Backbone as CSV, one residue per row, in Angstrom:
resi,resn,N_x,N_y,N_z,CA_x,CA_y,CA_z,C_x,C_y,C_z
1,UNK,213.809,80.931,163.642,212.963,80.031,162.886,213.809,79.106,162.003
2,UNK,214.711,79.669,161.246,215.560,78.874,160.359,216.489,77.974,161.167
3,UNK,216.945,78.500,162.278,217.832,77.720,163.140,217.096,76.518,163.727
4,UNK,215.859,76.675,164.125,215.052,75.580,164.658,214.774,74.527,163.586
5,UNK,214.506,74.982,162.379,214.262,74.058,161.266,215.500,73.221,160.968
6,UNK,216.649,73.847,160.959,217.900,73.117,160.717,218.175,72.134,161.848
7,UNK,217.908,72.549,163.062,218.113,71.678,164.211,217.201,70.456,164.131
8,UNK,215.956,70.634,163.769,215.006,69.524,163.629,215.450,68.604,162.501
9,UNK,215.908,69.169,161.411,216.363,68.342,160.282,217.585,67.517,160.670
10,UNK,218.509,68.086,161.393,219.696,67.369,161.831,219.305,66.248,162.783
11,UNK,218.395,66.509,163.686,217.944,65.483,164.630,217.243,64.352,163.892
12,UNK,216.363,64.668,162.960,215.671,63.634,162.182,216.645,62.812,161.352
13,UNK,217.588,63.473,160.744,218.580,62.779,159.927,219.432,61.844,160.772
14,UNK,219.886,62.323,161.915,220.738,61.483,162.768,219.963,60.306,163.348
15,UNK,218.695,60.480,163.713,217.908,59.355,164.227,217.614,58.352,163.121
16,UNK,217.401,58.825,161.912,217.147,57.884,160.816,218.392,57.056,160.522
17,UNK,219.564,57.658,160.625,220.808,56.913,160.419,220.998,55.877,161.519
18,UNK,220.690,56.257,162.749,220.854,55.340,163.871,219.945,54.135,163.705
19,UNK,218.697,54.344,163.344,217.760,53.225,163.222,218.063,52.337,162.018
20,UNK,218.499,52.918,160.932,218.787,52.090,159.766,220.081,51.321,159.932
21,UNK,221.056,51.878,160.623,222.319,51.176,160.781,222.214,50.071,161.830
22,UNK,221.291,50.183,162.778,221.141,49.174,163.821,220.186,48.056,163.414
23,UNK,219.475,48.251,162.349,218.507,47.257,161.920,219.231,46.031,161.385
24,UNK,218.742,44.849,161.737,219.359,43.611,161.258,218.938,43.359,159.824
25,UNK,219.896,43.008,159.053,219.592,42.660,157.676,219.867,41.178,157.504
26,UNK,218.960,40.497,156.863,219.136,39.076,156.624,219.275,38.849,155.137
27,UNK,220.242,38.060,154.809,220.438,37.702,153.412,220.402,36.188,153.310
28,UNK,219.796,35.720,152.281,219.731,34.287,152.064,220.543,33.949,150.823
29,UNK,221.248,32.866,150.921,222.016,32.410,149.772,221.505,31.045,149.370
30,UNK,221.447,30.819,148.117,220.997,29.541,147.587,222.147,28.887,146.849
31,UNK,222.290,27.595,147.070,223.330,26.857,146.374,222.732,26.308,145.088
32,UNK,223.364,26.622,144.002,222.870,26.202,142.704,223.914,25.312,142.068
33,UNK,223.495,24.135,141.660,224.403,23.213,140.992,223.946,23.090,139.540
34,UNK,224.862,23.335,138.656,224.567,23.266,137.237,225.372,22.120,136.651
35,UNK,224.654,21.205,136.037,225.331,20.093,135.389,225.198,20.273,133.883
36,UNK,226.308,20.172,133.227,226.296,20.314,131.778,226.634,18.983,131.139
37,UNK,225.988,18.723,130.071,226.263,17.509,129.306,227.105,17.927,128.111
38,UNK,228.312,17.426,128.096,229.198,17.778,127.005,229.035,16.741,125.900
39,UNK,228.704,17.215,124.747,228.579,16.303,123.623,229.940,16.171,122.957
40,UNK,230.254,14.959,122.589,231.550,14.701,121.967,231.426,14.897,120.466
41,UNK,232.482,15.437,119.929,232.501,15.649,118.497,232.854,14.367,117.767
42,UNK,232.775,14.411,116.461,233.050,13.240,115.629,234.497,12.783,115.797
43,UNK,235.407,13.726,115.917,236.823,13.366,116.056,237.067,12.663,117.386
44,UNK,236.432,13.151,118.460,236.614,12.517,119.765,236.043,11.101,119.777
45,UNK,234.875,10.915,119.166,234.270,9.567,119.114,235.143,8.624,118.301
46,UNK,235.671,9.112,117.182,236.536,8.276,116.358,237.819,7.943,117.117
47,UNK,238.361,8.896,117.846,239.571,8.654,118.628,239.351,7.602,119.699
48,UNK,238.179,7.633,120.353,237.876,6.620,121.374,237.766,5.227,120.761
49,UNK,237.154,5.141,119.578,237.045,3.836,118.903,238.426,3.304,118.531
50,UNK,239.267,4.183,118.017,240.622,3.770,117.645,241.389,3.339,118.897
51,UNK,241.254,4.068,119.993,241.930,3.703,121.234,241.493,2.330,121.719
52,UNK,240.187,2.065,121.650,239.721,0.757,122.124,240.242,-0.364,121.233
53,UNK,240.283,-0.147,119.929,240.820,-1.162,119.014,242.306,-1.389,119.262
54,UNK,243.048,-0.303,119.468,244.491,-0.415,119.723,244.724,-1.148,121.035
55,UNK,243.930,-0.831,122.057,244.073,-1.509,123.345,243.787,-3.004,123.228
56,UNK,242.793,-3.366,122.414,242.503,-4.792,122.196,243.680,-5.487,121.530
57,UNK,244.260,-4.841,120.529,245.390,-5.429,119.828,246.605,-5.557,120.757
58,UNK,246.811,-4.562,121.588,247.929,-4.622,122.540,247.718,-5.772,123.515
59,UNK,246.484,-5.918,124.014,246.183,-7.015,124.936,246.406,-8.376,124.275
60,UNK,245.992,-8.495,123.009,246.189,-9.760,122.291,247.679,-10.053,122.133
61,UNK,248.461,-9.029,121.786,249.894,-9.212,121.606,250.567,-9.579,122.921
62,UNK,250.163,-8.964,124.012,250.737,-9.287,125.324,250.404,-10.723,125.703
63,UNK,249.159,-11.135,125.466,248.771,-12.515,125.761,249.560,-13.509,124.906
64,UNK,249.788,-13.131,123.658,250.541,-13.987,122.738,251.985,-14.135,123.221
65,UNK,252.594,-13.044,123.666,253.974,-13.079,124.156,254.041,-13.877,125.454
66,UNK,253.061,-13.719,126.321,253.054,-14.455,127.596,252.908,-15.976,127.393
67,UNK,252.167,-16.347,126.376,251.935,-17.774,126.153,253.144,-18.455,125.514
68,UNK,254.037,-17.712,124.936,255.210,-18.309,124.286,256.238,-18.744,125.253
């Protein structure tokens, strides 16, 4: 009796493993794009203003030298 029960359990276990391992599994992947807006700090904004002013002055000086 006990031997038959163990035999049935082994057969059920092995068939369950066979069916679960052969089953196709599908996975879906989604592409997610995250865009972040970086806010500039006060120092960065001031630096950009200074850069633009310096570039204007450099351009004026270059034009002045070229015209001479």
